[in-house]
C-alpha angles and dihedrals in degrees: 000000000000125000125198133186117189124177136184118214089240086072092048088054089066102028105026096171101039107079093050090049089053086054093048092051094048095041087061087059097047143288115343130181109230118194122183112186131217115257092248096048111134102170120113130249094260091052095047102048113073114231096359091183090072096054116109101169121036137182111185117179118195094328117145110257134188133186089255088056092057093048087056091062092072096158096046116132105166133019150170109204120174125183095189136028092258095055102260110185125246120266115279092251092053093047087052091055091053093045092051089050091053094247117154111220117200127211134173113280090208144340090273092125091083098028095103094045095050095043093050089048089051089055090049091051089049092054091045091049092050096048101028089232098162093048092050092046090054094045097053091057091064105027143029091213095096089063092063112078099176113129122243112295089003091275115132115234128185116257093009135107112304144155107336090339109123104148119122108249091195089076136039104288145157124042131005087226111101096010122132102239114190118192131191104212138030100204136108097313103023095052091052092048090048091053091052096052091040089055089052091056104263124149099242129195127169138191121207120143091193100051122096121239095257090059090069094044093052090049094051089237132135111235114242114201098200128049092209089058094046094064099045098089101019117147090172116026118194120183100194112167130117120261111260136144088269096049101046105115091359090143102059131201088257090057092048093049089050093060112110116259111268094026117152113227116202120198122185107138112051129330093212091074086074135056093253093187089063091047090050092050094052094043092051090049089053090241096123137012127232135211108184142168093177131052143182089248119042124221093026109233112249089243094051112135093230093063120098097006123148090233100046131079112190137184130177104256096277103124097115106040106088127138087251093055089051090051093046088053087064097039095054088059101038093052089062094061118099118264112263089243087071088066096051 
């Protein structure tokens, strides 16, 4: 048995920790050829791998491949072959060649490789949105004023700034515990996020017409049958579904305008699932607050009206790209390969 991993730098540019993790996983199983190409390499897979006819297991990441290449791997049994950094499949003709040769080609069963990273980031954005942590961090670098909690004129007033209380009572604030968290989605990311806020004591409900009943139980969320009902009492509203043809614009302007005043909206999957114009309007009117890693315009122009606001927490679309997500990208493929004992 011979195992080969070959990677083009265009793959490393998107997944900088993944190819080496593939190598680490397979080295633990035995000798593996690891080939990292130069950025200007234009040769094809069959030209770059020495003695391709002896290879039985192959991981090829963004390397140019032709039908002739695949015919050269006459002993191949299992493979991962990507033609883009997001795992685009081979052309139909090439898949046919591998199928006729009895080669098993593995692909990702889901986007679970970044589910934990995005859901944890969503929780972090929620906490930051509730407590205005980034704004306070920024303010204390330029002023001592945030340290002084005395109310105006030194006269205590109910529900106003007071000793060590600096949250903004005009928006959902304070603890996750006890908050009405309303989530659109019960899939890979949303169900994890739901379990986190449920553990912290939130009242969690979710709407997802495609999720099975156990998805809601595992997440600690009550199933809501109607999206229009979900938003009625939301203190924290979290649209958390992937972007597909069916989910573009799923959250309409009517939904956004139905959110209670002061609601915190958390966005970590894709902004296009929402009517962002409606979100912008309500944020700029100080009717809702926003904690977002994704936006309708990326990157946000430096003069964008959402930047630097007291009711907006913003990050540059980096929720999913942790070292762990990179490693899980590899693991979810490697674990599909046959045990080595099957080759003995």
